[in-house]
MARLOLO-55814 format. One record per atom (N, C-alpha, C, CB): residue in three letters; x, y, z. Coordinates in pm, whole numbers, plus 50000, padded with zeros to 5 digits. Glycine has a CB too. Layout:
% residues N
alaXYZ ...
END
This chain:
% residues 161
met311067654466376 met312037660766290 met313207666866367 met311367671366207 pro312957673966481 pro314077679566556 pro315027668666606 pro313547687766675 gly314497656966640 gly315347645866685 gly316297641366576 gly314487634166731 leu315817640866452 leu316627637066338 leu317727647466314 leu315757635566212 met317387660166325 met318367670966307 met319467670066413 met317677684666313 ile319067667466536 ile320047666266644 ile320957654166618 ile319337664866782 ala320377642966575 ala321157630966546 ala322147633566433 ala320247619266509 leu321707640666328 leu322607643866217 leu323717653366262 leu321817650166102 leu323357663066345 leu324347672566396 leu325387665366482 leu323667683766478 val324937656266567 val325857648366652 val326757639766563 val325057639366751 ala326177633466460 ala326967625166369 ala328027633566297 ala326047618066266 leu327627645666255 leu328567654666187 leu329707658666280 leu327827667166136 val329377662366403 val330397666466501 val331337654766530 val329737671366632 leu330767642866549 leu331617631066575 leu332507627966455 leu330737618666608 gly331947629366336 gly332727626966214 gly333907636566203 gly331847628366090 leu333667649366232 leu334737659266230 leu335777656366338 leu334167673166248 ala335327652066454 ala336267648766562 ala337157637166522 ala335507645266691 val336567626966461 val337347615366416 val338347619766309 val336427604166362 ala337897628066217 ala338797632866111 ala339957640866169 ala338027641566010 asn339687649366268 asn340757657066332 asn341737648166405 asn340167667166428 val341227638066476 val342117628666545 val342987621466443 val341307618366629 ala342397617066332 ala343167610166229 ala344257619266173 ala342237605466115 leu343947631866151 leu344947641166101 leu346087643066201 leu344307654666069 val345747644166327 val346767646066430 val347637633666442 val346127649366565 val347037621966437 val347787609466452 val348627606566329 val346847597766479 leu348077608766211 leu348767605166088 leu349737615866039 leu347767602265980 lys349517628266075 lys350327639366025 lys351757639766079 lys349647652066058 pro352037636766207 pro353357639066260 pro354507632566184 pro353397634466396 ala354357620166137 ala355467613566069 ala355927621665949 ala355077599466026 lys354967627565877 lys355317635465761 lys355737649565801 lys354147635965663 ala355037655265895 ala355267669265932 ala356517671066017 ala354067674666006 thr356997660766085 thr358157662366171 thr359467661966093 thr358167651666276 gly359397660665962 gly360627659965884 gly361217646065880 gly361637669565939 ala360427635965910 ala360907622065908 ala361327618165768 ala359847612465960 gly360937626065674 gly361317622965537 gly360387612765478 gly362747618165530 asp360767608465367 asp359957598865293 asp360047585065358 asp360407598165148 arg358897579565390 arg358817566165451 arg359597555965368 arg357337561765465 ala359467556865238 ala360157547465150 ala361677548765164 ala359747549865005 ala362167560865185 ala363617562965199 ala364137556565327 ala363947577865198 val363367557565435 val363767551365563 val363807536265548 val362787555465677 leu362747530665490 leu362697516065473 leu363787511265378 leu361327511965419 ala364037518565272 ala365097514765178 ala366467515065245 ala365087524065056 ala366697525165327 ala367977526165397 ala368167514365493 ala368077539465475 ala367107510565562 ala367197499065654 ala367487486365576 ala365897497565735 arg366737484065469 arg366917471865389 arg368317471465327 arg365837471165277 thr368737482565270 thr370027483265203 thr371177481765301 thr370157496365126 gly371067487665418 gly372157487265515 gly372277474265591 gly371987498265612 val371147467965623 val371187455765703 val371907444465630 val369777451465741 glu371687443165501 glu372287431865429 glu373817431665440 glu371887432465283 pro374527442465410 pro375987441665425 pro376447440665570 pro376617453765362 val375687446365664 val376077445665805 val376027431165854 val375157454565891 leu375087423465804 leu374927409565847 leu375637399465758 leu373467406165854 ser376407404165662 ser377077395265566 ser378587396665573 ser376587398165425 tyr379287385465550 tyr380747385865535 tyr381227372765475 tyr381447388465672 asn382407373565417 asn383087361965361 asn384467361565424 asn383167362565204 tyr384877350165474 tyr386167349065543 tyr387327353865456 tyr386417334765586 lys387187353265324 lys388257357565233 lys388317372765218 lys388067351165096 thr387207379565248 thr387127393965220 thr386587401965338 thr386247396265098 val386877397765459 val386337404365577 val386617419465580 val386897397965703 pro387857423965557 pro388097438565562 pro387257446365460 pro389577441365538 ala387167441265339 ala386367448165236 ala384877447665270 ala386617441865097 asp384427436365322 asp383017435065361 asp382677444865474 asp382707420565406 ala383567446065570 ala383357455365682 ala383347469865633 ala384457453365790 ala384247473065541 ala384287486665487 ala382977489965415 ala385497488365392 arg382467480365340 arg381187482365269 arg380067484665370 arg380867470165178 ala380027476765477 ala378977478065578 ala379057491265653 ala379057466465677 arg380277495865683 arg380457508365761 arg379857520465692 arg381927510765786 arg379697520065561 arg379097531265489 arg377657533765531 arg379147528765338 tyr377027523665593 tyr375637524565633 tyr375457526865782 tyr374907512165591 leu376547529065854 leu376517529966000 leu376887543866049 leu377447519666062 thr376467546866172 thr376817559666232 thr376987558166383 thr375727570266201 gly377627568066442 gly377747568966588 gly378517557666652 gly376397569366648 thr378187555166777 thr378907544766852 thr378667530866795 thr378497545066999 phe377547529066726 phe377297515966666 phe378357512766560 phe375897515466605 ala378787522766486 ala379837520466385 ala381127515666452 ala380097533466304 thr381457521466565 thr382647517366641 thr382477503466697 thr382937527266755 gln381317500566754 gln381047487166809 gln381097476566699 gln379687486866879 tyr380557479666585 tyr380577470466472 tyr382017467166433 tyr379817476366352 gln382847477666416 gln384227475466375 gln384997467466479 gln384937488766350 thr384767470066607 thr385417462566714 thr385037447766706 thr385037468266852 ser383777444966682 ser383307431266668 ser383947424366547 ser381777430866655 ile384017431466439 ile384667425966319 ile386137422666348 ile384577435966200 asp386857432166407 asp388287430466433 asp388577419366534 asp388877443366482 lys387797418866641 lys388107409666750 lys387477395866734 lys387657415566879 val386397394866659 val385707381966649 val385707376766506 val384277383166699 val385077383866415 val384877378766280 val386207376866206 val383987388266201 ala387057386866208 ala388337385766136 ala389227374866192 ala389077399066140 val389047371566319 val389847360966383 val389237347266361 val389987363766534 gln387927346166382 gln387267333066378 gln386837328566238 gln386067333266468 ala386377337566155 ala385847333766023 ala386837326065937 ala385397345965949 pro388107330465927 pro389057322765847 pro389307308565900 pro390367330165839 lys389237306866029 lys389477293566088 lys388457283366042 lys389467294466240 val387227287666021 val386167278365981 val385647281365840 val385017278866081 arg386337290065768 arg385947293965632 arg384477298265627 arg386187282365534 ala384137307065714 ala382747311465727 ala382357321265617 ala382517317965863 val381187318865562 val380577327965466 val379127329765512 val380657322365317 val378767342265534 val377407345465579 val376837355665481 val377407351065727 ser375697352065424 ser375057360665326 ser373647363965373 ser375037354065185 ala373387376765395 ala372087380965446 ala371197386065335 ala372247391765552 gln369907383765354 gln368907388865262 gln367727393865345 gln368457377965160 val367317406165322 val366167411765390 val364907407365316 val366247427365400 asp363987401465391 asp362727396965332 asp361657407765339 asp362247384465401 ser361577414765452 ser360597425465466 ser361017434965577 ser359197419765494 ala360437446765572 ala360727456965673 ala359507465765689 ala361977465365635 gly359317470465812 gly358187479265838 gly358577490265935 gly357017471465893 leu358057502165910 leu358347513665995 leu357607512166127 leu357947526865924 glu358357512366237 glu357757510866369 glu357467524466434 glu358677502766460 ala358417533766424 ala358247546666491 ala359157557066427 ala358527545466642 val358757569666446 val359567581166405 val359607590666522 val358997588166275 ser360787595866553 ser360897605366665 ser360147618066634 ser362377608466694 gly359847625566738 gly359107638066723 gly359787648166633 gly358877644166856 asp361127648266635 asp361837657866551 asp362107652366411 asp363157661666617 gly361717639866385 gly361857634066253 gly363267630166215 gly361347643466153 lys364187629766312 lys365577626666280 lys365997612566320 lys366487636566348 gln365057604966374 gln365357591166410 gln364137582566378 gln365747589866561 ala364377570866324 ala363287561666291 ala363677547666337 ala362967561766139 thr362657539966371 thr362867526066410 thr362117517366311 thr362387523466557 val362817507266259 val362267498366159 val362427484066209 val362957500466020 val361407475966192 val361517461766221 val361837454766089 val360187455966288 val362907446766093 val363397440065972 val363347424965992 val364847444665938 phe362837418165892 phe362837403565888 phe363817399465778 phe361377397765863 ala364797391465816 ala365827387665720 ala366197372965740 ala367087396665736 gln367047368365652 gln367607355065668 gln369097355665635 gln366867344765579 gln369847347165702 gln371277346065677 gln371567331765634 gln372107350165804 lys372177330465517 lys372647317365472 lys374077315965524 lys372577315965313 val374307305465601 val375597303465668 val376247290865615 val375417302665821 thr377507292265574 thr378307280465541 thr379637281665615 thr378537279265385 asn380127270365663 asn381447269665726 asn381837254965740 asn381457276965865 thr383057252565782 thr383557238865789 thr382977230865904 thr385037239065801 ser382277237165995 ser381707229766108 ser380287224566079 ser381687238566231 ile379737227865963 ile378427222565926 ile378557215465790 ile377347233865920 thr377757205065771 thr377887196965649 thr377177203065529 thr377347183265673 gln376157211065553 gln375457217765444 gln375047231765489 gln374217209665398 pro374807240665394 pro374437254365431 pro373217254465522 pro374167262665306 arg373187264165611 arg372097265965707 arg371497279765684 arg372607264165856 val370197280665698 val369527293565687 val368967297265823 val368397293165579 asp369407308665875 asp368937313866003 asp367987325365976 asp370117318466093 leu366817324966039 leu365877336066028 leu366207346366135 leu364407331066043 val366177358966098 val366587369666187 val365507380366191 val367937375766142 arg365167384666313 arg364257396066332 arg365037406866407 arg362947391966411 leu365007418866353 leu365787429766411 leu364937442266430 leu366987432866324 arg365277449866533 arg364787463466547 arg365977472266509 arg364247466666696 val365827479966405 val366907488066351 val366597502766377 val367107485466198 thr367497509466445 thr367357523866469 thr368207531066366 thr367777527766616 leu367597540366296 leu368297548266196 leu368257562966235 leu367687546266055 asn369357569866213 asn369437584266238 asn369607591466106 asn370607587666336 leu368957602766094 leu369127611165976 leu370417619165994 leu367887620565953 val371407616265911 val372717622865917 val372877630265784 val373907612465943 gly372787643365791 gly372767651065666 gly371487647665593 gly374027648165577 ser371627641865475 ser370457637865399 ser370317622565391 ser370527643765258 arg371127615365470 arg371127600665463 arg370637594465594 arg372517595465430 trp369887583665583 trp369487575665698 trp370547565165720 trp368077569265678 leu371167565265840 leu372237555865872 leu371857547765995 leu373577563365894 ile372337535566001 ile372027526566111 ile372797530766236 ile372347511866073 ala372057533566343 ala372647537766469 ala372597526466573 ala371927550166524 asn371797516266544 asn371717504766636 asn370957493466571 asn371047508766769 leu371337481266608 leu370627469166569 leu370347461366694 leu371427460666465 gln369147456766710 gln368797448666825 gln368057436366775 gln367927456866927 gln368587424566808 gln367907412366767 gln366677410166853 gln368857400166775 leu365567406866788 leu364327404366859 leu364177389366880 leu363107410266781 gly363747385567000 gly363597371367037 gly362727363966948 gly363087369967171 
END
């Protein structure tokens, strides 16, 4: 009987230890002020589509729409790319790129809860005069979002191999 009591006591202690570890591991994302997981994922999904989309006829308006979802130096880099590459090259080949996010998952949240990293799987439908029919490109991205005021904004995009 004492052996059974010791085994039960050990099982109870181990169970409590596992529960405490689970609380410590699972609690930080919520407790650090990372905000609602759904809000981070929604911001990534909503922002990536306009950032990866443009129509040669409406490049300035498309860029303005995308900039609403950007912050920091990435917003400047994005605009520079639009001005120097897309606005120059897209009209020459009548390029239209339409992005659609298929799925997204939260990868990490910073300790202070003000930055999150999301992996996004998307596709871009591409049409232009250099191809005979529309092409669909699959895209995998690591998207860094920063909490700016009460909004999650894209601070970086990194294409994954």
